[in-house]
N, C-alpha and C positions, 0 to 999 in steps of 0.2 A: 504495499500499499504507502503512493507520495505520502513525500513528512511537510509538502509544501501547505504552509496553508490555506484556509480555506472561505475566495472568496463572498462577502458577505456583506446585499446591500440592506438599507434600509428607507424604511417606505413612513415618513412617519419626523421626518427630522432634527423639525427646532419641535419637537411640543416636551415632555417633561421625564416621558420615559422610552424615547428613541434619539434623547441627548441624551441624556443613560448609559443608554444601551451604548451612540458610536464613545464614547469615552471607553468602559468596559471592553471594551472589540477590538480597541485603539489597542488599547495594550495589553492584552492574551497576546502572545507567541506564533496560536496555532489561528488563528483568526487573520482577513485581510478587510477591513476597511472599505471595501471598494467604487458606493456612492452614499448619501446622505441625497433622499428623494423629501420629495415635502409635494402639496396640495398642485403644486403650476407643470409636477412633472409630469405628464402623460406614461403611464408603466408600459405601453409597451413600445414606446420611443428607446427611454432610459436604459429598462434593463433588461436587454438581449448587448446595448451596446456598453453594459458596464465592467461584461465578465464574472457574474455573480454565479451561487451557484445557490444559498437563499437566500432565502430575500424575507427579514423582523418587520413585518410589521406591524406600526405601533399609532392611528392613526388613530380615531373614534369613534366611538360606538353607533355601531350598528352594518359600515361598511365593511368590516369581519370577511362577512364574507364573497362578497361580493370578489372582496383584492385576494385572495387565495384560490380562488375559480380563473382570475383573470393570470398572478399565476404560474399556478400547475401548466392553462394554456400554453403559458411559454417554454415547458417543459425546466421549469422553478424551485425551489422546494421553499414551502410557506411555515412560515414563527407567528403563529397567531398572537402579537399582546391585544389584541384591543379585545372590547365584550359586546358582549350581545350576537354572540356566535352562540345558534342550540342544541342541543342534543341529533336532532335531522338536518339539518348542513352542517356538518359536520360528518353525519356519515355518507354523506353526498362529496364529499372533498377525498376520503378515505375512499370512495369509489373513483374516485377521481382518479386520483392520486395512485388506485394499485393499477388502470389499466394502462397508467400510460409511466410504470417501475421505478413511480417517485412515492416521496415522500414529506414528511410534514409535521407541527407541532399547532392542535391551537389551548389557547396556556392564560384560562381564566385570571392564573395569579401566577407569577414566578421565585416567591416569596418561598424560602428553603423550609420557615417557620410556619408559614402557613399550610406547608400541604401536610410538613407530622402533627401539627393539627387536624385532619380529615381522614387524613392515617389514624389517629387515637380516637378520631370523634368516630370512627363507621364500626373499630372495637367494641365502643362506648354501649353503642346501640345493639348493639348486639345480646347485654345485657342492662340495657334503660332506651326500648322501644320509645319513648317520648321522650321529645326534647323540644328547643326554638331556638333560632336563631339571630345575637340583637349581634345589627352591624354599624359600624360609631366610624363620620369619617368629619374630611373638614366643607365648608359651607360650601365654598366654588364645587365639590363631587355633584354635577345636577344625575347625575343617572340616580336613581333604585327601588327595587332595592341592590346592593351592588352585582357585577355578578360573580364575584369568588363567592358571597353570600346562595347567591343561587345555584352555583356548581357546588356549592357544600349539603344543600340541602339536594337537590338530588340528587346523590351517592346515596344521600341516610334516605332516600323512598325508595329507592334502588333496593337499597338492602334489605324492605317487604315496602313490594311492588301490593303492599294489597291497603300496607298503613297508606296516608293522607297528606303530601309532600308536606315538612316543615315551618311554623310562620315561623317570617321572617319579619322583622322588626327592624326600619332603616332613620337615624340617626345621626340632623345634622349641624354640627357646632361651631361655632370658631377655636382654635385651641388646639383641636381633634389633625389628629394627620388617616389614617388607617388603625381601625380593629376589632375585631371578629371574637361573639361567646355560645357556644352552642350551650345550652341546661340543657343538664337531661331533668329528670323527678320521679321518682321513686313513693314508695310509702314509705315514711320515714327518710326521706331522705333526698339532697339532690347528688345532686355530677355535672364542674365545669370546666370550659376548654376555655382560654383566652389570650388571644393575638392578636401582636405588637407592633405598630409600625412605627418608626417617629420621622420616617426618611427612602427616600426611592433607593437608598443604598442597596438595600435588603433584595434588591431584587437584581445585584449582579448576578452572582452566584448561579440559580437560574434560570439567568438569560444564555450565559456559556455556559450549558449541558442541554437545555429545548435547541442551541444554533445547530451546539456537536451532532446529536442525535437529529435531527433532523438529514442534515451531511447522508448518512444512512440510512434511513432509515426504510420501509416499506413500506408506505399505509399513514390514515392521516388519524394517530390519535390527540388522545382529549389530556389534556393535564402534564404534569409532571413524572409519571411514572413511569413512563414508558425512559425516557428523562435519565432517571435514577436511578434504574429497576437492577439489585447490585450492590449499590453502597450502605 
């Protein structure tokens, strides 16, 4: 296998997540940041010219599926960090990628701490089937519930298909950044899992794992599970 750096383009490079991704990728020796794209670029023109193999999409909620579909049509590998890609859309992307022998990831949250919380929540749900989710963010975050909370709820519902999807309570207040609680209740006791982020630096390790996985994957998976398998 070649030791050459993996060429990566970032779409949405001017946003908070995109700017962080560019910094992280530039510091990592096994990646080469070949393009910083924004809304002024046409993907079908800019991406083939960039020489990218993996495309990290960090634009805004609701655009992820359409961008991923176009990236796959260009023969490239998408990593979607934009919220709003549904389970059905992820399955459609997986089918499209496999038909082209390509791969990618849809990642609702790049934080390793959040990945650990979700794993712990699934284990807890085997013993405490009733739970609710509280997600708290700064007042500038407009979408509610957050994509991360929705993903957590969907994972928990899949464990008990006959049960209702856990309720999500959203808080938007100054002074907060990104926080999530999963509260389990049973007779005589409660069990609470909590994750707190104080800044976007928490996403760095997950971004590198996701892009590294997408560079050789077949099919589009959801979350960091596939990228972190075996760690």
